[in-house]
Structures are given as structure tokens and as C-alpha cells.
C-alpha positions as CSV (number, residue, x, y, z in Angstrom):
1,M,41.6,40.8,89.2
2,A,44.9,41.1,87.7
3,L,47.3,43.2,89.7
4,I,50.0,44.6,87.4
5,T,53.3,46.9,88.0
6,C,53.9,48.5,84.9
7,N,57.1,50.3,84.0
8,F,57.3,52.3,80.6
9,Y,58.8,55.2,79.2
10,S,57.2,58.4,79.2
11,E,57.5,60.8,76.3
12,A,56.3,63.8,78.6
13,L,58.7,63.1,81.2
14,G,61.5,61.9,79.4
15,I,62.0,59.2,81.9
16,N,61.0,55.7,82.9
17,T,57.9,55.6,85.1
18,E,55.4,53.4,86.6
19,I,51.9,52.6,87.5
20,T,50.0,50.1,89.6
21,A,47.0,48.5,87.7
22,I,44.1,46.5,88.8
23,I,42.5,45.1,85.8
24,P,39.1,43.1,86.0
25,Q,38.9,39.6,85.8
26,A,35.6,37.5,86.0
27,T,36.2,34.4,88.5
28,S,34.1,32.1,90.5
29,T,36.4,29.4,92.2
30,Q,38.5,31.7,94.2
31,Y,37.7,31.5,98.0
32,G,36.8,34.9,99.5
33,L,36.6,36.9,96.3
34,E,34.3,36.8,93.3
35,G,35.8,38.8,90.5
36,K,33.4,40.6,87.9
37,A,34.6,41.7,84.3
38,G,32.3,42.6,81.4
39,S,32.6,41.4,77.7
40,D,33.6,44.8,76.4
41,R,36.4,47.5,77.4
42,H,36.3,48.1,81.3
43,P,35.2,51.0,83.2
44,T,38.3,52.9,84.8
45,L,39.0,54.7,87.7
46,F,42.1,56.8,87.9
47,L,43.2,56.8,91.4
48,L,45.8,59.5,92.8
49,H,48.3,59.4,95.7
50,G,49.2,62.0,98.1
51,L,52.3,64.3,98.7
52,S,54.2,61.8,100.6
53,D,53.3,58.5,98.8
54,D,53.4,56.7,95.3
55,H,51.5,54.4,92.8
56,T,51.7,51.6,95.4
57,I,50.4,53.2,98.1
58,W,46.4,52.7,97.8
59,L,47.1,49.0,97.4
60,R,49.2,48.9,100.8
61,R,47.0,50.9,102.9
62,T,43.4,50.0,101.6
63,S,41.8,46.9,100.1
64,I,41.1,48.6,96.8
65,E,41.9,45.6,94.8
66,R,39.2,43.7,96.6
67,Y,36.8,46.5,96.6
68,A,37.2,47.1,92.8
69,A,36.8,43.3,92.3
70,A,33.0,43.1,92.6
71,L,32.6,46.1,90.5
72,G,34.5,45.0,87.3
73,L,36.5,48.2,87.5
74,A,39.8,48.7,86.3
75,V,42.0,50.9,88.6
76,I,45.1,52.8,87.3
77,M,47.4,54.2,89.9
78,P,50.0,56.6,88.4
79,N,53.2,57.9,90.4
80,V,53.8,61.8,89.9
81,H,55.9,62.2,93.1
82,R,55.7,65.6,94.9
83,S,54.4,67.4,91.8
84,F,50.9,68.5,92.6
85,Y,49.8,66.9,89.3
86,T,51.3,69.9,87.6
87,D,53.9,70.6,84.8
88,M,56.3,72.0,87.4
89,E,58.2,75.4,87.2
90,Y,61.2,73.7,87.9
91,G,60.9,70.2,87.3
92,L,58.9,67.7,85.1
93,N,55.7,68.0,83.1
94,Y,53.8,65.9,85.4
95,W,50.1,67.5,84.3
96,T,50.9,66.7,80.3
97,F,51.8,63.2,81.3
98,L,48.7,62.6,83.7
99,S,46.1,64.6,81.5
100,K,47.4,63.6,77.8
101,E,50.0,61.0,77.7
102,L,48.8,58.7,80.7
103,P,45.1,57.8,79.2
104,R,46.5,57.1,75.9
105,I,49.4,54.7,76.9
106,V,47.3,52.8,79.5
107,R,44.3,52.0,76.7
108,S,46.8,50.5,74.4
109,F,48.2,48.3,77.3
110,F,44.8,47.1,78.9
111,P,41.2,46.9,77.3
112,L,40.0,50.2,79.1
113,S,37.0,52.2,77.8
114,D,37.8,55.7,76.3
115,K,33.9,56.7,76.9
116,R,33.4,59.4,79.1
117,E,30.7,57.7,81.0
118,D,33.2,55.1,81.7
119,N,36.0,57.0,83.2
120,F,36.1,58.4,86.9
121,V,39.2,60.0,88.8
122,A,39.8,60.2,92.6
123,G,42.7,61.0,94.9
124,L,43.4,61.7,98.5
125,S,45.2,65.2,99.9
126,M,47.4,66.1,97.0
127,G,45.6,63.5,94.8
128,G,42.3,65.1,95.8
129,Y,43.6,68.3,94.1
130,G,44.7,66.3,91.4
131,A,41.8,64.7,90.6
132,F,39.2,67.9,90.8
133,K,41.9,69.7,88.8
134,W,41.7,66.9,86.1
135,A,38.0,67.0,86.1
136,L,37.4,70.5,86.0
137,T,40.1,71.2,83.3
138,C,39.0,68.3,81.2
139,P,35.2,68.0,81.9
140,D,34.8,66.0,78.5
141,Q,36.9,63.0,80.0
142,F,35.1,62.0,83.0
143,A,31.7,61.5,84.3
144,A,32.7,61.9,87.9
145,A,35.6,62.9,90.2
146,A,36.1,62.2,94.1
147,S,38.4,64.4,96.6
148,L,39.3,62.6,99.8
149,S,40.8,65.2,102.0
150,G,41.7,67.1,99.3
151,A,44.0,70.3,99.1
152,L,41.5,72.2,97.4
153,N,42.4,75.7,98.2
154,I,45.7,75.9,96.7
155,K,46.0,79.7,97.6
156,N,46.0,78.7,101.2
157,E,49.0,80.2,103.0
158,E,49.3,77.2,105.4
159,I,49.6,74.7,102.6
160,M,52.4,77.0,101.1
161,A,54.3,77.4,104.6
162,R,54.0,73.8,105.1
163,N,56.2,73.0,101.9
164,P,57.7,76.1,100.5
165,R,60.5,74.6,98.7
166,D,58.1,72.0,96.8
167,M,55.5,75.0,96.2
168,K,58.3,77.3,94.9
169,L,59.3,74.4,92.4
170,I,55.9,73.2,91.5
171,F,54.3,76.7,90.8
172,G,57.1,79.1,91.0
173,E,56.6,82.6,92.7
174,G,53.5,84.0,91.0
175,S,50.1,84.5,92.5
176,L,47.8,81.2,92.0
177,A,44.6,83.0,92.4
178,G,42.4,82.9,89.1
179,S,45.2,80.7,87.4
180,K,45.1,77.4,86.0
181,H,46.2,75.8,89.2
182,D,43.4,77.4,91.2
183,L,40.3,75.0,91.7
184,L,37.9,77.5,92.5
185,H,38.5,79.4,89.2
186,L,38.5,76.2,87.5
187,L,35.0,75.5,88.8
188,D,33.6,79.0,87.8
189,E,35.1,78.2,84.3
190,V,33.0,74.7,84.0
191,D,30.3,76.7,85.5
192,S,29.9,79.3,82.9
193,K,30.2,77.1,79.9
194,T,27.9,74.6,78.2
195,G,28.8,70.9,77.7
196,P,29.5,68.0,80.0
197,K,30.1,68.7,83.6
198,P,31.4,66.1,85.8
199,M,29.7,64.8,88.9
200,L,31.9,65.7,92.2
201,Y,31.9,63.7,95.6
202,Q,33.9,65.7,98.4
203,C,34.6,64.2,101.8
204,C,36.9,65.4,104.7
205,G,37.3,64.6,108.5
206,T,36.4,67.3,110.8
207,E,39.7,67.0,112.5
208,D,41.5,67.4,109.2
209,F,44.1,70.1,109.2
210,L,42.5,70.8,105.4
211,Y,39.0,70.8,106.8
212,Q,38.4,74.7,106.6
213,D,40.0,74.8,102.9
214,N,37.4,72.1,102.0
215,L,34.4,74.1,103.5
216,V,35.6,77.0,101.1
217,F,35.5,74.7,98.1
218,R,32.0,73.1,99.2
219,D,30.6,76.5,99.5
220,H,32.1,77.6,96.0
221,A,30.5,74.4,94.6
222,E,27.2,74.5,96.2
223,R,26.8,78.2,94.6
224,S,27.4,76.5,90.9
225,S,25.5,74.3,88.8
226,L,27.6,71.4,89.3
227,S,26.3,68.2,91.3
228,L,28.2,68.2,94.4
229,T,27.8,65.2,97.2
230,Y,29.6,66.6,100.3
231,Q,30.3,64.3,103.4
232,E,32.0,65.2,106.5
233,G,32.3,63.6,109.8
234,P,35.1,62.5,112.6
235,G,38.4,61.8,111.0
236,S,42.0,62.8,110.4
237,H,44.3,63.1,107.8
238,S,44.9,59.3,108.0
239,W,44.3,56.0,106.1
240,D,41.5,54.8,108.5
241,Y,39.4,57.5,107.1
242,W,40.6,57.2,103.5
243,D,40.2,53.2,103.5
244,A,36.4,54.1,104.8
245,R,35.7,56.6,102.4
246,I,37.0,55.1,99.2
247,Q,34.3,52.4,99.6
248,D,31.9,55.2,99.9
249,V,33.3,56.7,96.5
250,L,32.8,53.5,94.8
251,A,29.3,52.6,95.8
252,W,28.7,56.6,94.7
253,L,30.4,56.1,91.1
254,P,27.5,56.1,88.2
255,L,28.8,52.8,87.1
256,Q,26.8,51.7,84.0
257,N,27.2,48.0,84.6
258,R,26.3,48.1,88.4
259,K,23.3,45.7,89.3
């Protein structure tokens, strides 16, 4: 695998920003690792960070590079700060950056597939929210999306109370219920329309403070026509849990080149 930290200018943000990218490389003589890469453009996982983290965190806290190497899977990890993957009410346009600008830019930099069946998105906590928001808002872009301990019920007053200043800067002061930020509303929107629907994977530890919110989303999704794989078990809001579960996500992804 090639590990690349990439700094570039974002028109959507109006500033320089950065991503961490893992790009497949076929290798056979490395000790302890055999890299896989197809001859065509690479399938891609957009992997999103949580509220207190950045584009480096998945690489620092898990073995995502090693896990992806055997799959020939590119991994793109952007930095969106504390934005909840949203065009902020008082801040920068991180949703526009993520959903419109980033895929175009990274595909111009690296040999990444633009086919829906080769593109996936996943994230933890705030990133779990971002992954489902992206896939449900743009179901034509992704074959599958995964949330690990996601903040999936954005209307929850506890989430608001934990970060009141952030929530005001991001969302303003209006109600989020039924809005473009409400995942339950987005789920209903996708369910009511014809066209492609992403597969969903959702997991949360039973000791996680977001567990009840995950149950709310699970129950709502199970009443829809979307395919949901749900997993729960012992675990808190911690990297021990996420390092194990991201391996489950990779095993679940419908990779076309998987043997």
C-alpha cells in the first residue's frame, strides 16, 4: 500500500485542507504483508472521523492500512474538524466539500473508480452520522454505508447538551426534525423513492452512551425497504471496539474483486 498525506486547496471551504489516503499497491516480497491491487481503477472506502479527531486518527488508532491491503481497497480519510459533515450555519461548507468536491478531487489525484458499486462510506460517532447522511442523501453514489457507534439521532437533546456551542454553530437554532440533517427523515425519503438504495451496516456497543439512539435508528430502518445489517455487543465509545468492528465492516463490504 501507498500511504499518502495530501494537502490541497478546497474551493468549497476557501482554505487549504488535507486528507490521508491509502492507495493499493500489488506486492509479494514484503515481510508480513501482501498487497493486492487490480489492474483497473480501485474500489474506494471514504472513512470518516469522529468529533474530537481528524484525518489521521483511523491510521493512528487502528490497523486500517494492513486490513485494506489484502482487499485492494483504497481508503480516503478527509478532515472536516467539528462540523458534523455539514454546511455550517456559522462556519465552512463541509457538506459541499465532502459530497461534491472531494470525490472529484481525489479521483483526479488517484486511480479511483467512480462506479457506484465500487464506492463505500463508513465512519465512527460523528463520522457514522456523516456516513449515513452522505449515503442516504446521495444513494446513487454508494453501494454500501457503515456506521460504528454513530450519532444517528441528531434530534437527541443529550447530543445537543454535550456540545451546545458546536451544535449552534453547525445547525443554528431551528428544529432538526424532518430536516436535511435528520437521518430518520432521510431514511424515509430514500425508502419512498425508486432508484438505488445503499446497503447499511450499523453497530454499537451496549455500554455506549449512543446505544439508545442506535436502537431508534435500527428500529426505523428495519421498517423500511433498505437492507440493514445490525450488530451489537459489549463495548463502549472506544477504539478497542472500533478497531474490531472496522474489520467486520471490511468483511461485509460487497467488493466486486473479493475472492
